[in-house]
Backbone as a ProteinNet text record, in pm:
[ID]
protein_1_A
[PRIMARY]
MPTHSSDEHIEYQNPWFRVMRKGAFHYVHEPGAHAGAAVLPLVGDTVWFLEMRRPAQQGVATWEIPRGYGEAHETSQQCALRELREETGLAAEPAQLTWLGKMRPNTAILTSCIDIYLAELPVDSQTHMRDQEAERIVKIPLERLPLQLAQGKLEDSFTLAALSFYWAVLR
[TERTIARY]
85.2	0	88.7	55.2	138.1	129.9	238.3	234.7	164.2	99.3	24.3	89.2	99.8	159.1	61.4	109.9	27.8	-93	-91.3	-208.6	-306.2	-284	-376.5	-460.9	-591.4	-683.6	-780.4	-816.1	-917.9	-1054	-1132.2	-1267.4	-1370.7	-1346.5	-1438.1	-1358.4	-1393.5	-1330.5	-1425.5	-1404.1	-1475.3	-1375.7	-1414.6	-1316.1	-1252.3	-1309.9	-1259.5	-1184.9	-1217.1	-1148.8	-1153.7	-1067.5	-1064.6	-1076.8	-1158.7	-1164	-1070.6	-969.8	-866.7	-885.8	-847.6	-846.4	-705.5	-656	-526	-549	-551.9	-584.2	-726.5	-742.7	-875.7	-914.5	-826.9	-849.5	-886.6	-969.4	-1007.6	-963.9	-926.7	-895.7	-931.4	-935.3	-974.8	-854	-823.7	-717.7	-784.5	-748.3	-803.2	-691.9	-682.4	-573.1	-566.5	-680	-681.3	-636.1	-618.3	-578.8	-431.7	-351.4	-208	-180.8	-265.7	-250.6	-376.2	-451	-570.9	-536.1	-633.5	-609.1	-738.9	-722.1	-831.1	-780.7	-872.4	-830.1	-924.7	-866.2	-939.7	-949.6	-1068.6	-1082.7	-1104.3	-1009.8	-1019.2	-1032	-1151.3	-1180.3	-1188.7	-1086.4	-1075.5	-1055.3	-1147.6	-1139.3	-1254.1	-1307.1	-1419.9	-1383.4	-1413.5	-1390.9	-1517.6	-1501	-1613.2	-1619	-1734.3	-1757.7	-1865.2	-1862.9	-1966.1	-2063.1	-2191.9	-2291.1	-2321.3	-2286.6	-2296.8	-2393.8	-2459.9	-2540.6	-2489.9	-2407.1	-2344	-2422.7	-2436.3	-2511.8	-2462.6	-2331.3	-2277.8	-2322	-2366.6	-2409.7	-2561.8	-2630.8	-2776.1	-2848.1	-2800.7	-2870.5	-2837.8	-2751.6	-2711.6	-2628	-2661.2	-2584.9	-2455.9	-2344	-2214.3	-2155.6	-2072	-1998.5	-1856.9	-1813	-1684.4	-1608.4	-1477.8	-1396.6	-1389.6	-1360.5	-1346.3	-1233.9	-1258.1	-1156.5	-1188.1	-1089.1	-1114	-990.6	-1012.6	-904.2	-827.6	-699.2	-619.6	-644.6	-636	-644.3	-505.5	-496.4	-370.4	-254.8	-279.8	-175.2	-150.7	-223.9	-219.5	-124.7	-76	-12.5	-123.2	-92.4	-194.8	-229.2	-133.3	-161.8	-260.1	-240.1	-332.2	-471.1	-474.4	-602.1	-673.2	-598.8	-658.5	-718.8	-647.2	-697.8	-823.2	-822.1	-937.5	-1058.3	-1039.3	-1150.8	-1208.8	-1123.3	-1169.8	-1261.7	-1218.8	-1300	-1428.6	-1417	-1535.3	-1641.4	-1597.9	-1693.5	-1739.5	-1657.6	-1698.2	-1715.7	-1656.1	-1655.7	-1541.2	-1458.5	-1344.5	-1224.5	-1164.9	-1044.6	-924.7	-827.3	-706	-585	-479.3	-351	-262	-165	-74.6	-11.7	19.7	81.2	-12.5	-142.4	-239.5	-261.2	-194.6	-205.3	-85.4	-112.4	-7.8	-30.5	73.5	63.7	68.8	-29.3	-36.9	14.9	-2.3	41.7	-30.6	-11.4	-76	-165.1	-268.6	-353.2	-395.1	-411.9	-461.9	-601.7	-707.2	-844.5	-888	-843.8	-880.9	-776.2	-675.6	-561.9	-599.4	-713.7	-754.9	-806.1	-868.3	-928.6	-895.1	-831.4	-800	-649.6	-602	-459.3	-423.5	-521.1	-496.7	-425.3	-343.5	-274.1	-290.9	-356.5	-401	-329.1	-289.5	-230.9	-341.5	-313	-407.7	-346.7	-426.5	-382.4	-473.3	-418.7	-494.8	-496.1	-612.4	-624	-662.6	-575.1	-602.5	-639.5	-765.4	-818.6	-871	-864.1	-916.6	-1068.5	-1118.6	-1261.7	-1343.8	-1285.4	-1359	-1339.5	-1301.6	-1282.2	-1412.3	-1399.7	-1516	-1537.4	-1663.4	-1693.8	-1741.1	-1715.5	-1754.8	-1859.8	-1909.7	-2004.2	-1937.4	-2014.9	-1964	-2051.5	-1997.3	-2080.1	-2187.5	-2278.6	-2389.7	-2372.6	-2248.1	-2223.5	-2266.3	-2239.7	-2278.7	-2416.2	-2493	-2623.5	-2609.7	-2511.5	-2489.5	-2351.6	-2310.5	-2185.8	-2221.7	-2150.2	-2169	-2044	-2062.2	-1949.5	-1945.3	-1834	-1818.9	-1694.2	-1708.9	-1591.3	-1496.2	-1366.9	-1265.7	-1291.1	-1328.7	-1346.1	-1463.2	-1554.1	-1668.4	-1642.2	-1529.3	-1501.5	-1489.5	-1424.6	-1420.9	-1560.6	-1654	-1791	-1855.7	-1833.1	-1888.5	-1833.9	-1705.4	-1645.3	-1708.7	-1721.4	-1778.6	-1923.1	-1997	-2136.4	-2150.5	-2037.6	-2042.2	-2082.9	-2070.6	-2110	-2006.5	-1882.3	-1773.8	-1726.7	-1753.2	-1720.2	-1633.7	-1629.2	-1557	-1407	-1343.9	-1202.4	-1110.3	-1138.6	-1054.1	-1062.8	-1183.8	-1205	-1135.9	-1151.3	-1087.4	-935.2	-881.6	-736.4	-688.9	-761	-720.8	-722	-826.2	-832.1	-721.3	-693.8	-584.6	-451.1	-422.9	-299.1	-296.2	-407.4	-412.8	-375.3	-440.7	-413	-274.4	-224.2	-92.3	21.8	4.8	112.5	113.6	-2.7	-7.7	-50.7	-106.3	-154.5	-80
-118.3	0	123.1	224.8	343.9	418.5	486.5	570.3	699.8	757.6	880.5	992.7	1108.3	1222.3	1276	1364	1414.4	1494.4	1544.5	1617.7	1528.6	1396.1	1301.2	1236.7	1222.9	1166	1071.6	963.7	872.4	933.4	957.2	1011.6	900.6	789.5	675.4	552.8	436.7	313.1	195.7	95.2	-31.3	-139	-264.4	-367.7	-351.8	-272.6	-262.8	-134.3	-25.6	101.1	197.4	298.8	409.4	540	629.8	764.9	849.4	902.8	981.3	1129.6	1213.2	1358.6	1408.3	1484.4	1550.3	1696.7	1779.7	1920.4	1932.6	1999.3	2018.6	1906	1808.5	1703.5	1571.1	1493.9	1359.9	1260.9	1141.5	1033.4	900.8	795.5	662.8	569.7	505	403.9	267	176.6	41.6	-58	-102.2	-192.3	-319.5	-374.2	-497.2	-479.4	-356.2	-331.6	-362.4	-382.1	-406.1	-526.9	-627.2	-744.6	-763.9	-657	-665.4	-683.9	-730.8	-755.5	-745.4	-719.2	-725.3	-813.5	-887.9	-982.9	-976.9	-964.9	-962.8	-1106.9	-1169.6	-1308.4	-1316.6	-1377.7	-1397.4	-1547.4	-1589.3	-1730.3	-1745.9	-1808	-1810	-1667.8	-1615.9	-1476.5	-1392.9	-1436.8	-1369.4	-1323.8	-1198.2	-1145.9	-1165.3	-1213.2	-1232.9	-1116.4	-1051.1	-940.2	-980.5	-916.5	-934.4	-819.1	-847.9	-740.1	-714.5	-594.3	-559.1	-443.1	-442.1	-328.7	-291.3	-189.6	-150	-36.4	-39.6	65.6	207	224.7	358	410.4	321.7	362.1	368	368.2	379.9	282.2	159.6	56.7	49.6	137.4	131.3	4.7	-72.4	-193.6	-156.4	-211.6	-190.7	-326.1	-326.9	-447	-429.6	-521.8	-511	-642.3	-634.2	-754.6	-795	-921.4	-964.1	-887.2	-854.3	-783.9	-798.2	-769.7	-776	-747.4	-738.5	-719.8	-850.1	-837.1	-953.2	-991.3	-1119.8	-1166.4	-1160.1	-1167.7	-1145.5	-1230.9	-1353.6	-1447	-1448.2	-1369.3	-1379.1	-1280.1	-1321.5	-1228.8	-1176.1	-1074.6	-1024.3	-1129.5	-1212.2	-1318.5	-1419.5	-1458.1	-1550.7	-1487.6	-1358.7	-1287.7	-1290.6	-1265.4	-1266.3	-1402.7	-1510	-1645.3	-1673.6	-1633.7	-1656.2	-1576.6	-1447.1	-1363.6	-1414.5	-1457	-1511.7	-1631.3	-1722.4	-1842.3	-1807.2	-1723.5	-1688.8	-1617.9	-1525	-1438.1	-1488.6	-1571	-1622.9	-1773.3	-1842.4	-1987.9	-2045.9	-1961.4	-2007	-2033	-2150.6	-2184.2	-2171.8	-2093.1	-2073.9	-2115.8	-2148.6	-2180.3	-2055.7	-2043.2	-1926.3	-1905.8	-2013.5	-2001.3	-1938.6	-1936	-1876.6	-1727.9	-1674.4	-1531.8	-1456.4	-1337.7	-1244.4	-1113.7	-1066.7	-937.6	-829.6	-739.9	-633.4	-500	-472.2	-344.2	-314.5	-193.2	-145.4	-27.4	-7.7	110.6	165	295.1	364.9	414.4	355.5	382.7	528.5	600.2	741.7	808.2	869.2	924.4	1040	1101.1	1213	1167.7	1049.5	1010.1	869.1	786	649.2	627.4	556.7	525.3	398	322	190.4	195.1	92	66.9	-82.6	-118.4	-255.4	-315.2	-441.5	-514.5	-561.6	-552.5	-594.6	-714.8	-818.2	-940.3	-973.6	-1051.7	-1115	-1264.4	-1327	-1472.9	-1522.6	-1598.7	-1654.8	-1801.4	-1831.5	-1966.1	-2023	-2154.4	-2214.6	-2203.9	-2206.9	-2190.4	-2300	-2416	-2526.5	-2531.9	-2420.6	-2416.7	-2449.5	-2533.4	-2568.6	-2461.6	-2439.6	-2345.4	-2422	-2361.5	-2416	-2323.2	-2359	-2271.5	-2135.6	-2029	-1894.9	-1829.1	-1724.7	-1652.9	-1574.7	-1516.5	-1446.6	-1294.7	-1247.6	-1103.5	-1036.9	-1103.3	-1050.3	-1103.7	-1020.6	-1065.5	-1171.1	-1150.1	-1245.9	-1223	-1317	-1305.4	-1255.9	-1153.5	-1099.2	-1134.3	-1203.9	-1250.3	-1169.4	-1098.6	-1011	-1052.2	-1083.7	-1113.8	-992.9	-1020.6	-914.3	-812	-858.5	-764.7	-668.7	-699.4	-610.9	-513.8	-528.5	-441.3	-293.6	-257.4	-114.1	-53.6	-128.6	-80.3	-62.8	-157.1	-146.8	-23	4.8	126.2	250.9	253.4	370.4	395	289.1	302.4	329.3	339.2	368.8	252	130.2	12.4	-23.2	19.5	-11.9	117	132.5	256	233.2	111.7	79.4	103.3	170.3	207.7	86.1	-19.7	-139.4	-204.2	-210.2	-269.8	-187.7	-57.1	29.9	20.7	15.2	1.2	-131.7	-239.8	-371.6	-376.2	-320.9	-318.8	-231.9	-120	-33.3	-106.1	-171.3	-249	-361.5	-431.4	-542.3	-496	-388.5	-341.4	-279.7	-215.7	-151.9	-253	-351.1	-442.1	-566.5	-620.5	-750.9	-745.6	-637	-634.5	-533.5
0	0	0	-80.6	-84.5	48.1	80.3	199.7	164.4	262.7	240.8	320.4	258.5	327.4	431.3	515.9	626.5	578.8	454.4	406.3	328.8	331.3	270.6	379.7	350.9	448.3	378.7	447.3	396.2	427.5	322.7	337.8	351.9	283.2	285.5	244.9	299.1	253.5	269.2	183.9	192	150.6	139	104.3	-33.8	-123	-260	-290.9	-224.7	-255.7	-138.3	-148.2	-51.7	-128.8	-80.5	-136.3	-50	-114.7	-45.7	-78	18.8	-4.5	20.4	-74.7	-61.2	-94.6	7.7	-12.7	-64.5	-177	-235	-331.7	-351.4	-451	-385.9	-457.3	-415.2	-522.8	-479	-572.2	-506.6	-588.2	-541.7	-552.3	-439.9	-437.1	-426.7	-518.6	-522.5	-487.6	-362	-324.8	-409.3	-450.6	-530.2	-673.3	-716.1	-855.2	-881.3	-777.4	-797.1	-887.2	-883.5	-970.3	-1055	-1074.7	-1156	-1302.5	-1378.2	-1520.3	-1598	-1726.3	-1823	-1936.7	-1998.8	-2101.6	-2221.1	-2338.6	-2465.5	-2514.9	-2507.9	-2551.3	-2702.6	-2770.4	-2914.5	-2939.6	-2979.4	-3005	-3156.4	-3213.6	-3359.4	-3406.9	-3487.7	-3533.1	-3475.2	-3359.2	-3296.1	-3155.4	-3124.3	-2989.6	-2908	-2786.3	-2695.1	-2598	-2592.1	-2498.8	-2398.6	-2284.6	-2183.2	-2195.2	-2200.5	-2195.7	-2048.2	-2003	-1861	-1842.3	-1728.8	-1684.6	-1545.8	-1540.9	-1414.8	-1350.9	-1218.1	-1149.6	-1182.2	-1196	-1224.5	-1360.7	-1448.3	-1582.7	-1594	-1481.5	-1475.7	-1569.4	-1574	-1650	-1797.5	-1849.2	-1989.9	-2010.5	-2110.8	-2141.4	-2212.6	-2165.5	-2229.9	-2266.4	-2369.8	-2408	-2357.2	-2275	-2207.4	-2216	-2195.4	-2184.2	-2036.9	-2008.3	-1869.2	-1799.8	-1673.6	-1596	-1448.1	-1367.1	-1224.3	-1142.8	-1013.2	-916.9	-900.5	-872	-837	-692.2	-664.8	-526.6	-466.6	-334.7	-263	-315.4	-352.7	-394.2	-545.3	-622.3	-768.4	-834.2	-951	-1044.3	-1135.1	-1214	-1306.2	-1411.1	-1451.5	-1547.8	-1488.8	-1363.2	-1297.7	-1284.1	-1254.5	-1245.9	-1381.1	-1488.9	-1623.5	-1655.2	-1624.2	-1650.2	-1567.6	-1440.2	-1352.6	-1399.4	-1428.6	-1472.9	-1604.3	-1695.9	-1824.1	-1799.6	-1713.3	-1687.1	-1612	-1508.6	-1429.6	-1513.3	-1597.9	-1666.7	-1802.6	-1870.3	-2001.5	-2003.1	-1906.9	-1909	-1990.4	-2050.7	-2130.4	-2040.9	-2054.1	-1978.5	-2071.5	-2029.1	-2108.5	-2026	-2095.1	-2032.6	-2041.1	-1951.5	-1957.7	-2095.7	-2166.7	-2299.5	-2402.4	-2373.6	-2465.9	-2439.6	-2337.4	-2304.6	-2357.5	-2409.6	-2451.6	-2377.9	-2308.7	-2240.9	-2347.6	-2346.8	-2447.4	-2395.9	-2267.6	-2211.8	-2081.7	-2034.8	-1912.2	-1947.1	-1866.3	-1885.3	-1749.8	-1745.9	-1628.2	-1664.6	-1604.8	-1648.5	-1640	-1538.5	-1525.8	-1437.8	-1499	-1424.6	-1333	-1353.9	-1269.5	-1133.2	-1127.4	-999.2	-952.8	-1033.3	-993.2	-987.7	-884.9	-876.2	-952.6	-997	-1054.8	-1188.8	-1209	-1334.6	-1360.1	-1470.5	-1495.1	-1616.3	-1603.7	-1716.3	-1809.5	-1939	-2042.4	-2115.7	-2133.3	-2200.3	-2317.6	-2409.6	-2516.8	-2487.4	-2492.5	-2483.6	-2622	-2685.3	-2817.7	-2800.8	-2832.6	-2811.7	-2942.8	-2959.6	-3082.7	-3089.6	-3210.8	-3234.3	-3166.4	-3145.2	-3082.9	-2930.9	-2869.9	-2724.7	-2652.4	-2552.1	-2471.5	-2365.3	-2330.9	-2223.7	-2100.9	-1986.5	-1857.5	-1798.2	-1682.7	-1612.7	-1590.8	-1608	-1582.2	-1477.5	-1414.1	-1317.4	-1393.2	-1321.6	-1386.2	-1380.1	-1366.2	-1362.7	-1493.5	-1605.2	-1736.3	-1774.6	-1843.8	-1891.8	-2000.2	-2088.9	-2197.2	-2256.7	-2340.9	-2416	-2556.1	-2602.2	-2736.5	-2816.2	-2928.2	-3009.8	-3138.9	-3159.1	-3275.6	-3354.7	-3483.8	-3566.2	-3571.8	-3572.3	-3575.9	-3685.3	-3804.2	-3915.6	-3893.7	-3802.4	-3774.6	-3659.4	-3589.7	-3475.5	-3512.5	-3624.4	-3658.2	-3673.9	-3730.5	-3744.1	-3606.4	-3516.8	-3381.5	-3310.3	-3331	-3273.8	-3333.4	-3464.9	-3532.9	-3490.5	-3459.6	-3417.5	-3267.4	-3195.5	-3052.9	-2965.3	-3014.8	-2936.3	-2829.3	-2850.1	-2757	-2692.7	-2562.7	-2491.4	-2368.5	-2318.3	-2195.8	-2214.3	-2118.3	-2132.2	-2138.3	-2063.9	-2069.3	-2206.7	-2260.7	-2392.7	-2500.5	-2494.3	-2593.7	-2584.9	-2464.6	-2447.9	-2504.3	-2473.8	-2523.3	-2675.7	-2737.1	-2883.7	-2942.5	-2880.7	-2927.7	-2922.7	-2809.8	-2798	-2900.7	-2916	-3011.1	-3151.3	-3196.8	-3332.3	-3344.5	-3241.3	-3248.9	-3233.8	-3146.4	-3114.2	-3202.6	-3231.3	-3300	-3444	-3488.6	-3627.7	-3708.3
[MASK]
+++++++++++++++++++++++++++++++++++++++++++++++++++++++++++++++++++++++++++++++++++++++++++++++++++++++++++++++++++++++++++++++++++++++++++++++++++++++++++++++++++++++++++

């Protein structure tokens, strides 16, 4: 945990984050983000997204990639594998993951810096039980992703970062 100077104060905290005040500014520290990860699932030539309705978005459905906080004993790679399985039902091996880069979701108010991975899985990958955090899985062929972006279907910062890294680093 980072040390805080004498002019920093905890305004609110829960098991997932702390709202800190430093002078006139507030920011959010997420202790679990140290090994957090987001993963772009590519099954054959199709990207799998989660359709989510998050309270902060007042019920608007968004298409997002799996992501989450790391657990105390995990690396970000282990977190990516766990989140992928929990949220999509897809089981991947470490050799199927490629680290794409890091992203800071909102530098003005969040301290988190998250690793972004690509999971490349064969088209015949079997799925397992998944949690019910997502309403459904949305499968979009790679060649249709630019259209989805142009139509505003993809807005989530983790998803946009993962796609940017994918196209810049691997294509």
